[in-house]
MARSETI-219809 format. One record per residue: residue number from 1; residue in one letter; x, y, z of N, C-alpha, C, O, CB in turn. Coordinates in steps of 0.001 Angstrom, whole numbers, plus 500000, padded with zeros to 6 digits. Each point is the difference from the previous one (the first is absolute). Glycine has a CB too. Layout:
% residues N
PT   i aa    npx    npy    npz   capx   capy   capz    cpx    cpy    cpz    opx    opy    opz   cbpx   cbpy   cbpz
PT NUM  a      X      Y      Z      X      Y      Z      X      Y      Z      X      Y      Z      X      Y      Z
...
***
This chain:
% residues 119
PT   i aa    npx    npy    npz   capx   capy   capz    cpx    cpy    cpz    opx    opy    opz   cbpx   cbpy   cbpz
PT   1  m 940882 151908 916607 500278 500940 499397 498914 500408 499071 499539 501123 500200 502657 498250 500229
PT   2  a 497297 499915 498570 498989 500256 498768 498729 500550 500710 499212 500745 499419 501671 497224 498922
PT   3  r 498936 501560 503148 498445 500518 500665 500359 501335 500445 499176 500915 499979 499771 496780 501031
PT   4  s 502201 502449 499375 500573 501313 500500 499727 500954 498751 499561 501143 500126 502420 497795 501554
PT   5  h 498282 500555 497287 500173 500762 498551 498456 500721 499885 499636 501172 500097 502285 496834 498498
PT   6  a 497438 500870 501179 498617 500059 500009 499362 500946 500918 499376 500940 499509 500794 496900 499823
PT   7  a 499900 502043 501805 499182 500985 501016 500511 501578 499424 499202 500919 499812 500813 497181 502699
PT   8  v 501465 502001 497256 500243 501504 499500 499126 500422 499011 499283 500961 500278 502946 498849 500136
PT   9  i 497668 499635 498397 499393 499898 498962 498596 500228 500382 499435 500961 499477 502268 497646 499508
PT  10  f 497591 500592 501919 498705 500535 499893 499676 501213 501117 498965 500667 500018 500374 496904 499017
PT  11  l 501897 502568 501975 499598 501208 500683 500498 501040 498862 499321 501018 500133 500898 498133 502603
PT  12  s 500502 500962 496428 500352 501041 499218 498772 500350 498985 499878 501200 499754 502671 498085 500548
PT  13  a 496592 499892 499122 498826 500320 499322 498722 500034 501131 498932 500280 499454 502147 498571 498203
PT  14  l 498840 500957 503559 499408 500589 500723 499750 501086 500393 498883 500426 500296 501488 498204 499797
PT  15  a 501116 502193 499972 500280 501501 500095 499583 500706 498933 499271 500989 500082 502503 498625 501135
PT  16  a 498800 499766 497435 499276 500690 498818 499073 500417 499651 499795 501030 499357 501075 498229 500312
PT  17  a 497878 499357 501031 498944 500096 499470 498990 500852 501092 498877 500392 499682 501756 497366 498803
PT  18  l 499863 502411 502598 499487 500899 501142 500414 501564 499668 499147 500879 500127 501138 497046 501717
PT  19  a 501127 502405 497705 500071 501051 499502 499037 500543 498588 499560 501148 499948 502672 498275 501332
PT  20  a 497577 499738 497817 499069 500081 498976 498593 500778 500621 499416 500996 499573 501729 496677 499244
PT  21  a 498590 501541 502249 498614 499853 500377 499841 501440 500680 498911 500574 500014 500922 496611 500329
PT  22  t 501348 503371 500231 499655 501406 500768 499697 501121 498812 500632 500157 498955 501114 499289 503289
PT  23  p 497141 501256 498216 499801 501042 498578 501135 501104 500350 500403 500472 501063 496608 499317 498407
PT  24  a 503332 500421 499139 500827 500951 499925 499211 501544 500157 498831 500110 499630 502700 498093 498906
PT  25  g 499240 502992 502058 499520 500891 500025 499042 500249 501325 499049 500771 500125 501470 498994 497421
PT  26  a 500050 499339 503371 498875 500047 501303 500195 501277 500675 499086 500528 500634 500924 496941 499907
PT  27  a 501369 503140 499323 500240 501431 500558 499287 501250 499549 499868 501056 500620 502147 497999 499622
PT  28  v 497545 500612 498536 499248 501130 499383 498543 499544 499537 499760 499002 499320 502525 502022 499885
PT  29  s 496644 500034 501367 498965 499553 499547 499300 501042 499473 500255 501148 500363 499824 497128 501003
PT  30  c 498901 501442 497662 499063 501139 499248 498502 499610 499885 499631 498898 499595 502391 501757 498949
PT  31  k 497221 500256 501811 498451 500073 499991 499488 501002 499231 500658 501039 500055 499277 498149 502007
PT  32  r 499154 500833 497277 498899 501148 499844 499376 500135 501245 499580 499114 500744 499911 500474 496919
PT  33  v 500495 501992 502513 499179 500305 501281 499325 501470 499093 500161 500320 498822 501671 498527 503887
PT  34  s 497369 501835 498410 498819 501179 499771 499813 499595 498926 500662 500387 499037 499747 501622 502081
PT  35  g 498425 496916 498785 499082 499887 499034 500475 499689 498796 499417 500185 498931 499425 501141 502178
PT  36  g 502484 498080 499093 500712 499781 498409 500524 500477 499607 500687 499529 499093 498417 499936 500344
PT  37  l 501018 502259 501052 500761 501082 499154 501376 500173 500813 500496 501126 500011 497219 500261 499046
PT  38  a 502764 497844 501446 501522 500189 500465 500405 498621 500131 499217 499050 499990 500636 503188 501339
PT  39  l 501689 497670 498824 500524 498874 500095 500664 500172 501530 500366 501145 500265 499922 498380 496942
PT  40  k 499899 499487 503795 500756 500080 501025 501233 499058 499723 499942 498824 499640 498039 501815 501843
PT  41  v 502819 499898 498689 501551 499210 500071 500246 499760 501390 499757 500883 500823 501374 500285 497180
PT  42  v 499341 497688 502345 500789 500175 501753 501434 499035 499932 500133 498894 499476 497127 501195 502214
PT  43  v 503504 500539 498854 501050 499402 499894 500480 499407 501541 500332 500804 500871 500099 500744 496891
PT  44  d 499574 497132 502466 500014 499788 501530 501307 498868 500541 499912 499149 500884 497139 501312 499000
PT  45  a 504082 499858 499296 501155 499357 499959 501076 500884 500035 500151 500848 499121 498840 497474 499804
PT  46  k 502037 501507 502352 501363 500818 499809 500824 499966 498830 500366 498911 499557 499700 500769 502557
PT  47  f 500306 501530 497269 500697 500295 499207 499567 499488 498517 500837 499854 499110 500718 500298 502858
PT  48  d 496980 499577 497841 499259 499598 498524 499993 501195 499182 500092 501149 500432 498279 497128 500509
PT  49  a 501487 501293 497570 499754 500901 499139 498696 499765 499018 499809 498963 499365 502693 501397 500940
PT  50  a 496825 500543 499688 498754 499886 499624 500326 500864 498601 500952 500781 500014 497556 498909 502533
PT  51  s 500667 500150 496225 499923 501117 498791 498938 499985 499603 499425 498912 499984 502437 501016 499250
PT  52  v 497471 501220 500302 498971 500113 498986 500394 500490 499035 500904 500835 500003 497679 499285 501227
PT  53  r 500692 499375 497508 500353 500095 498912 498908 499989 498987 498890 499706 500443 503056 499464 500442
PT  54  l 498155 501113 497739 499033 499989 498881 500351 498909 499249 501204 499746 500006 498413 502580 499899
PT  55  d 499589 496872 499374 500185 499106 498853 498803 500616 498949 498875 499502 500006 502114 498128 501520
PT  56  g 499287 503249 497772 498815 500493 499075 499374 501244 501083 500557 500955 500541 498752 496323 497944
PT  57  n 499512 502302 501537 498971 500893 501088 499639 499180 501264 499190 500423 500826 499604 500818 497164
PT  58  m 502014 497239 502160 499726 499371 501301 501020 500363 500968 501201 500167 499786 497702 497988 499145
PT  59  i 500442 501947 502196 501113 500222 501312 500180 498603 500622 499087 499247 500336 500120 503296 500381
PT  60  e 501992 497252 499373 500695 499065 500416 500671 500259 501446 500647 501036 500153 499565 498457 497385
PT  61  v 499658 499665 503438 500707 500071 501101 501123 498727 500204 499530 498866 499901 498316 502500 500982
PT  62  l 502808 498694 499242 501671 498990 500485 500456 500139 501275 500348 500996 500635 500690 499329 497271
PT  63  d 498886 498170 502448 501085 500105 501165 501023 499440 499969 499906 498806 500284 498758 501402 500841
PT  64  g 502552 500234 498588 501479 500011 499707 499405 499492 498132 499136 500772 499585 502719 498306 503560
PT  65  p 498409 500161 496181 500072 499664 498686 498807 499243 499620 499854 499532 498870 502531 500512 501235
PT  66  v 496636 499820 500979 498862 499227 499872 498560 500972 499951 499727 500769 500922 501750 497220 500374
PT  67  e 497638 501845 497458 499188 500907 500072 498827 499451 500950 500064 498776 500117 500757 502185 497580
PT  68  l 498092 499651 503032 499164 499987 500963 498477 499743 499408 499648 500769 499105 502074 500763 502240
PT  69  p 497518 497637 499002 498534 500425 499426 499438 501068 501181 500174 499847 501208 499209 497551 497421
PT  70  c 500045 503494 500861 499319 500792 501137 498454 499246 500086 499255 499672 499077 502201 502930 500424
PT  71  s 498390 497273 501817 498658 499396 500334 498465 501129 500164 500273 501200 499994 501608 496887 501367
PT  72  g 497240 501698 498719 498850 500668 500076 499278 500894 498742 499478 501112 500077 501512 498764 502223
PT  73  g 499183 499155 496404 499833 500635 498679 500952 499940 499053 501185 499726 500192 497650 501551 500864
PT  74  p 500411 499097 497454 500802 499575 498992 501633 500359 500084 500450 500608 500971 497300 499597 497753
PT  75  p 502970 499421 500325 501436 500816 499907 499767 501627 499845 499077 500538 499389 502083 497277 499325
PT  76  a 499780 502745 501908 500001 501380 499789 500554 500861 498944 501007 499594 499419 498883 499931 502533
PT  77  n 499642 501508 497746 500632 500659 498771 499817 501526 500023 499043 500413 500655 500495 497487 497978
PT  78  v 501224 502970 500762 499902 501355 500332 498445 500745 499682 499788 501135 500425 502947 498805 499068
PT  79  t 496500 499510 499935 498681 500700 500112 498985 499645 500797 498933 500615 500003 501534 499782 498145
PT  80  d 499781 498561 502611 498998 499690 501414 500963 500189 501530 499585 499451 501021 498795 498394 497362
PT  81  i 502401 502649 501630 500440 500175 501137 500582 501482 500497 500934 500436 499327 499350 497121 500233
PT  82  d 499378 503036 501252 500355 501302 500352 501219 499981 500841 500809 500912 499833 496872 499781 499999
PT  83  r 502532 498489 500956 501060 500154 500771 500620 498490 500473 499337 498997 500262 499588 503429 500435
PT  84  i 502586 497724 499331 500645 498831 500707 500404 500456 501438 500613 501057 500147 500298 497950 497592
PT  85  k 498791 500297 503197 500269 499910 501586 501017 499039 500248 499752 498830 499707 497958 501698 500909
PT  86  v 503414 499770 499884 501252 499283 500056 500303 500241 501773 500132 501149 500420 500861 499357 496578
PT  87  r 499081 498504 503786 499940 499649 501343 501227 499162 500300 500078 498876 499504 497402 501245 500517
PT  88  d 503794 500499 501010 500967 498978 500296 499591 499832 501542 499939 500924 500811 502130 499693 497319
PT  89  v 497686 498148 502101 499734 499915 501321 501318 498625 500531 499778 499203 500912 497009 501770 498742
PT  90  s 504293 499051 499660 500767 499007 500414 501051 500651 500960 500942 499398 500515 498586 499210 497342
PT  91  g 500147 502788 502312 501254 500572 501487 501082 500065 499450 500773 500705 500649 498511 498179 501356
PT  92  k 501235 500620 496899 501545 500318 499091 500028 500389 498862 498987 499850 499317 501851 498722 501574
PT  93  q 500117 501936 498651 500256 500710 498780 499386 499234 498653 500707 499022 499756 501487 501925 501486
PT  94  t 496865 499173 497941 499406 499361 498988 500424 501152 498606 500485 501102 500257 497328 497493 501557
PT  95  t 501953 501010 496912 500273 500722 499016 498895 499918 499377 499380 498964 500241 502788 500839 499708
PT  96  l 497275 501024 499221 498953 500582 499398 500416 500201 498538 500889 500852 499992 498301 500207 502184
PT  97  i 500570 498560 496719 500368 500226 498577 498703 500471 499266 499095 499165 499973 502820 499005 500076
PT  98  v 497916 502705 499517 499088 500218 499016 500154 500687 498749 499785 501180 499721 499224 498638 502032
PT  99  e 501556 498875 497286 500044 500421 498564 499226 500975 499224 498803 499787 499810 501788 498283 500355
PT 100  d 500052 503110 499312 499498 500865 499184 498662 500514 500230 499086 499948 499176 502330 499048 499481
PT 101  p 498504 501623 502783 498933 500720 500987 499094 500691 499107 498778 499856 499965 502784 500564 502021
PT 102  g 499342 500557 497094 498947 500836 499437 499247 499611 498612 499434 500783 499238 501931 500896 501974
PT 103  s 498787 496769 498639 498887 499459 499318 498739 499194 500538 499224 499254 499403 502577 500830 499254
PT 104  f 498263 500355 502803 498487 499345 500278 499025 501035 499952 499931 501080 500585 500860 497155 500931
PT 105  g 498420 501161 497602 498945 500997 499767 499006 499457 498938 500276 499034 499288 501348 502887 501303
PT 106  p 497369 498661 499355 499260 501137 500121 499521 499800 501841 500238 500917 500787 498846 499276 496041
PT 107  g 500312 498640 503583 499715 499840 501362 498354 499736 499507 499628 500249 498853 502491 501454 502790
PT 108  a 496906 497713 499503 498849 499660 499660 498962 501452 499833 499330 500198 498986 501293 497278 502259
PT 109  t 499399 503404 499870 499346 501135 500457 500795 501401 499363 501185 500278 500181 498012 498240 502119
PT 110  t 499625 502414 496767 500481 500967 499687 500208 501470 501412 499129 500414 500766 499759 498305 496586
PT 111  q 502084 501581 502569 500443 501037 501160 499789 501589 499509 500343 500525 498940 501605 497631 501939
PT 112  a 497297 502472 500390 499476 501032 499276 500843 501294 499057 500937 500741 500297 497489 498497 501649
PT 113  g 500886 500636 497021 500593 500765 498774 501250 499440 499410 500771 500697 499340 498304 501287 501624
PT 114  t 501111 496783 499273 501213 499394 499427 499754 498529 499721 499443 499141 500683 502016 502501 500548
PT 115  p 499192 498302 497403 499573 498182 499908 500650 499119 501024 501072 500196 500574 498816 499909 496887
PT 116  a 499139 498722 502691 500444 499084 501455 501461 499525 499808 500286 499588 498876 497209 499333 501588
PT 117  r 503365 501083 500388 501053 499146 499992 500386 499595 501126 499245 500346 500908 501321 500487 497410
PT 118  l 500653 498336 502110 500281 499332 501434 500920 501171 500277 500785 500626 499287 499044 496468 500550
PT 119  p 499718 503020 501779 501156 501038 500572 500927 499706 500305 500806 500834 500414 498139 500104 500199
***
């Protein structure tokens, strides 16, 4: 009986370790593209939720509650990104939340006759 109990504890510990080793946010990815002036966010899991929000001037991308690093350059902020492109490749319903979209600006590039801003 003690041997069986020890095996259950070992398997439970192994399952917990494997779950912890699985990267959180694997269904949403973020990368700088277009010479670093844009963020490309890809959602590739069914019924997933991605969020884009600001922390001060820094742009954060989240997969559910987990903040994701964006590859391809330094962390993005509102003065060095012109565009955020979001693509759902899951084939199913996903959710995109943009917290306070009016505060994303000024953007990296001045637009003809207006100050720079994210479209």
